[in-house]
C-alpha positions in Angstrom: 0.0 0.0 0.0 1.3 3.4 -1.0 1.2 6.1 1.7 -0.2 9.5 0.8 2.4 12.3 0.3 0.2 15.1 1.9 1.8 14.9 5.4 5.3 15.0 3.9 4.4 18.2 1.9 2.9 19.8 4.9 6.1 19.1 6.9 8.3 20.7 4.2 6.0 23.7 4.0 6.0 24.2 7.8 9.8 24.1 7.8 10.0 26.7 5.0 7.5 29.0 6.8 9.6 28.7 10.0 12.8 29.6 8.1 11.0 32.6 6.5 9.7 33.8 9.8 13.1 33.4 11.3 14.7 35.5 8.5 12.0 38.2 8.8 12.5 38.3 12.6 16.3 38.6 12.1 15.8 41.4 9.6 13.4 43.3 11.9 15.9 43.0 14.8 18.7 44.2 12.5 16.8 47.2 11.3 15.8 48.2 14.8 19.4 47.8 15.9 20.8 49.9 13.1 18.1 52.6 13.7 18.8 52.7 17.4 22.5 53.1 17.1 22.4 55.4 14.1 20.5 57.9 16.3 23.1 57.6 19.0 26.5 56.9 17.7 26.6 57.2 13.9 25.6 60.9 13.6 28.7 63.0 14.0 27.1 66.3 12.8 27.4 67.5 16.4 30.8 65.9 17.2 31.1 67.1 20.7 27.4 66.7 21.9 28.2 63.8 24.2 30.1 66.1 26.6 28.8 66.6 30.1 30.0 68.7 33.0 29.6 67.1 36.4 31.2 67.3 39.8 34.0 69.6 38.7 35.1 67.6 35.6 34.1 67.0 32.0 33.0 63.4 31.4 32.9 62.2 27.8 31.6 59.5 25.6 32.5 58.2 22.2 34.1 60.8 19.9 34.6 63.8 22.1 37.7 62.8 24.1 39.5 60.9 21.3 41.8 63.9 20.5 41.4 65.9 23.7 42.7 66.1 27.2 40.1 65.4 29.8 40.9 66.4 33.4 39.5 66.8 36.9 39.2 70.3 38.2 42.3 69.9 40.4 45.3 67.8 39.6 48.4 68.4 41.8 52.0 68.6 40.5 54.7 67.8 42.9 57.0 70.7 43.4 54.7 73.3 41.9 52.3 75.7 43.5 50.5 78.8 42.2 51.3 82.1 44.0 47.8 83.5 44.2 44.8 81.6 45.6 42.5 83.0 42.9 44.6 81.8 40.0 43.4 79.1 37.6 46.0 77.2 35.6 46.7 74.0 33.7 49.5 72.2 31.9 48.5 69.5 29.4 50.7 67.4 27.1 48.8 67.1 23.9 50.4 64.2 22.2 49.3 61.6 24.7 46.6 63.9 26.1 48.1 63.8 29.6 47.3 66.1 32.5 50.4 67.4 34.4 48.6 70.0 36.4 45.1 71.5 36.9 43.9 74.1 39.3 40.3 75.4 39.2 40.2 74.8 35.5 36.4 74.7 35.3 35.8 77.7 37.5 34.5 80.9 36.0 37.1 83.4 34.9 37.3 86.5 32.7 39.4 85.9 29.6 40.4 89.5 28.7 42.3 89.4 25.4 42.5 85.6 25.3 39.2 86.2 23.6 41.1 87.1 20.5 42.1 83.5 20.0 38.5 82.8 19.0 38.3 86.0 16.9 41.4 84.8 15.1 40.0 81.3 14.5 36.9 82.7 12.8 38.8 85.3 10.8 41.1 82.5 9.4 38.3 80.0 8.8 35.7 82.4 7.4 37.7 85.3 5.8 39.9 86.0 2.8 43.3 87.3 4.1 43.7 89.5 1.0 40.5 91.4 1.6 41.0 95.1 2.1 39.3 96.5 5.1 38.6 100.2 5.6 38.7 101.2 9.3 35.5 102.9 10.6 34.9 105.2 13.5 32.9 102.5 15.3 36.0 100.3 15.4 37.6 102.8 17.8 34.7 103.1 20.2 36.6 101.5 23.1 37.0 102.3 26.8 39.6 104.9 27.6 43.1 103.5 28.0 42.4 100.2 26.1 45.0 98.9 23.7 44.6 100.1 20.1 46.7 100.2 16.9 46.7 104.1 16.5 45.1 103.7 13.1 42.3 106.2 12.3 39.0 106.0 10.4 39.5 105.7 6.7 42.8 103.8 7.0 43.0 100.7 4.7 44.6 97.4 5.6 44.2 93.8 4.7 42.4 91.3 6.8 45.7 89.5 7.4 47.3 92.7 8.7 44.4 93.2 11.1 44.8 89.6 12.3 48.6 90.2 12.8 48.2 93.4 14.8 45.4 91.9 16.8 47.4 88.8 17.8 50.8 90.4 18.2 49.9 93.7 19.8 46.4 92.8 21.1 44.8 95.8 19.3 41.1 96.0 20.2 40.2 98.2 17.2 41.6 95.5 15.0 39.3 93.0 16.7 36.2 95.2 16.1 37.2 95.7 12.4 37.6 91.9 11.9 34.2 91.2 13.5 32.5 93.8 11.3 34.2 92.6 8.2 33.5 88.8 8.7 29.9 89.0 10.0 28.6 92.5 9.0 28.3 93.5 12.7 29.7 92.8 16.1 26.5 91.2 17.3 26.4 88.8 14.4 30.1 87.9 14.9 29.5 87.3 18.6 26.8 84.8 17.6 29.4 83.0 15.5 31.9 83.0 18.4 29.4 81.4 20.7 28.3 78.8 18.1 32.0 77.9 17.5 32.6 77.7 21.2 29.6 75.3 21.6 30.9 73.2 18.8 34.3 72.9 20.6 32.6 71.8 23.8 33.4 75.1 25.6 30.5 74.7 28.1 31.8 77.3 30.5 32.1 80.2 28.0 30.0 83.1 26.9 31.2 85.8 24.6 29.7 89.3 24.2 32.5 91.0 22.2 35.4 90.2 19.9 38.2 91.8 21.9 37.7 90.7 25.6 37.4 94.1 27.3 35.4 93.5 30.5 31.8 92.6 30.6 30.2 90.6 33.4 28.5 88.4 30.9 31.8 87.7 29.0 33.5 84.8 30.6 35.2 81.4 30.2 37.3 79.0 32.2 40.9 77.7 31.9 39.8 74.4 30.3 37.8 76.2 27.7 40.8 78.3 26.9 42.7 75.1 26.3 40.0 73.8 23.9 40.1 77.1 22.0 43.9 77.2 21.7 44.0 73.5 20.8 41.7 74.3 17.9 43.7 77.3 16.8 46.9 75.1 16.8 45.4 73.4 13.7 45.6 76.7 11.7 49.1 77.3 10.1 48.6 81.0 9.9 47.7 81.3 13.5 50.9 79.4 14.5 52.9 81.6 12.2 51.6 84.9 13.7 51.8 83.9 17.4 55.6 83.4 17.1 56.2 87.0 16.1 58.1 89.0 18.7 57.2 92.3 16.9 55.3 93.5 13.9 55.3 96.5 11.5 52.0 97.5 10.1 51.9 99.5 6.9 48.6 101.4 6.5 47.3 103.0 3.4 46.1 106.4 4.3 44.9 108.2 1.2 47.9 108.5 -1.1 50.4 107.7 1.5 51.6 104.8 3.6 51.9 105.1 7.3 53.9 102.5 9.3 53.5 101.5 12.9 55.8 99.3 14.9 54.6 97.0 17.7 56.3 94.8 20.2 54.5 91.6 21.2 52.5 91.7 24.4 54.1 88.3 25.3 57.2 89.1 27.4 58.6 85.6 26.8 58.7 86.4 23.0 60.3 89.8 23.5 62.9 88.5 25.8 61.8 90.5 28.9 61.1 87.1 30.5 63.2 84.0 30.2 61.8 80.6 29.0 63.1 77.7 31.2 66.0 75.8 29.8 64.9 72.8 27.6 61.6 74.4 26.8 60.9 75.7 23.3 58.1 78.4 23.1 55.9 78.4 20.0 53.9 81.4 21.1 50.5 82.2 22.5 48.2 85.0 23.7 48.1 87.3 26.7 45.2 89.2 28.2 44.9 91.7 31.0 42.1 93.8 32.5 41.5 94.9 36.2 38.7 92.4 36.5 40.4 89.5 34.7 43.8 90.0 36.2 46.8 88.9 34.1 46.3 85.9 31.8 48.4 84.0 29.4 47.9 80.9 27.2 50.9 79.3 25.6 52.0 76.5 23.2 55.4 75.0 24.0 57.4 71.9 23.4 60.1 70.0 25.1 63.5 69.1 23.5 61.9 65.9 22.0 59.3 68.0 20.2 56.4 66.9 22.3 53.8 69.7 22.5 52.2 71.2 25.6 49.5 73.8 26.3 49.8 75.8 29.4 47.3 78.4 30.8 47.5 80.7 33.8 44.6 83.0 34.6 43.7 85.7 37.1 47.1 86.5 38.4 47.2 89.6 40.6 49.8 91.2 38.3 52.1 90.5 35.4 55.2 89.8 37.4 53.3 87.0 39.3 51.9 85.8 36.0 55.3 85.3 34.4 56.8 83.8 37.5 54.1 81.2 37.8 54.0 80.4 34.1 57.8 80.1 34.0 57.7 77.7 37.0 55.0 75.7 35.3 56.9 75.5 32.0 59.9 74.3 33.9 57.9 71.2 35.0 57.9 70.1 31.4 61.5 69.0 31.8 60.5 66.7 34.6 57.5 65.2 32.9 
């Protein structure tokens, strides 16, 4: 007697259905998995969005810390101590992203002319250095006694010249002219500054002007200065300018050319202060106001070419600033 084949066909069909359901199930799980992680780890349009600030330190996830130093608010360095209790300072080795010293680096501080690092970043990234800029009266509307280039309304210079006189001599009128030229107005440029700061993870910073003259709502912290200077290091023109110990500005004034000579505001570069033996100074930026105290942010390297970023803020006076920075740089030799 021949057995019917119907049960055998049903068995094969059931197996095929089971396999198909399994494949569909796997595909559904895979789609959900990809969608879930795409929303969280595959979108790098906001590269630094995973940063959080908690308990006096930045904590990071995924991409943010891959090329950055992440530090606690305080990290002691044997044999080094700041002179003033209100000072904030750091010393980071940027090849291995190591923390040598940190003191109050997430605490609010006024940046003074360290602000001009951000102004320079945007000028280089967004501007054409060959553009000719005509100085306007509004560029010179500054508080009495503030640093300026001695140019006058109607003078013509290139954007690159403005950048040079701003970084070397810390001319505030040059900062205003850069902001106006790049964004059309100071307010629009300040918006760009704050957007850039946010993109760099500068969570403790708010800018209200392009030069750093005091405003209670214009503030930062030492760690954010590191983030800003670390970004500027990637710009060859910035690195070129911050090494200058002096600068001569040739201004077109009508049918004549007027020249101005400026010494750098960085006394390490001008030789008024000595760099510790074995330390090679690349350059940096200074900034001083009565409210901010004396500030300096530097890029240096040791004899093996390993780069460091060092920041000292809120020193009571310049002599203390340079004493503390010199002592901090000397620690590079012991790293």
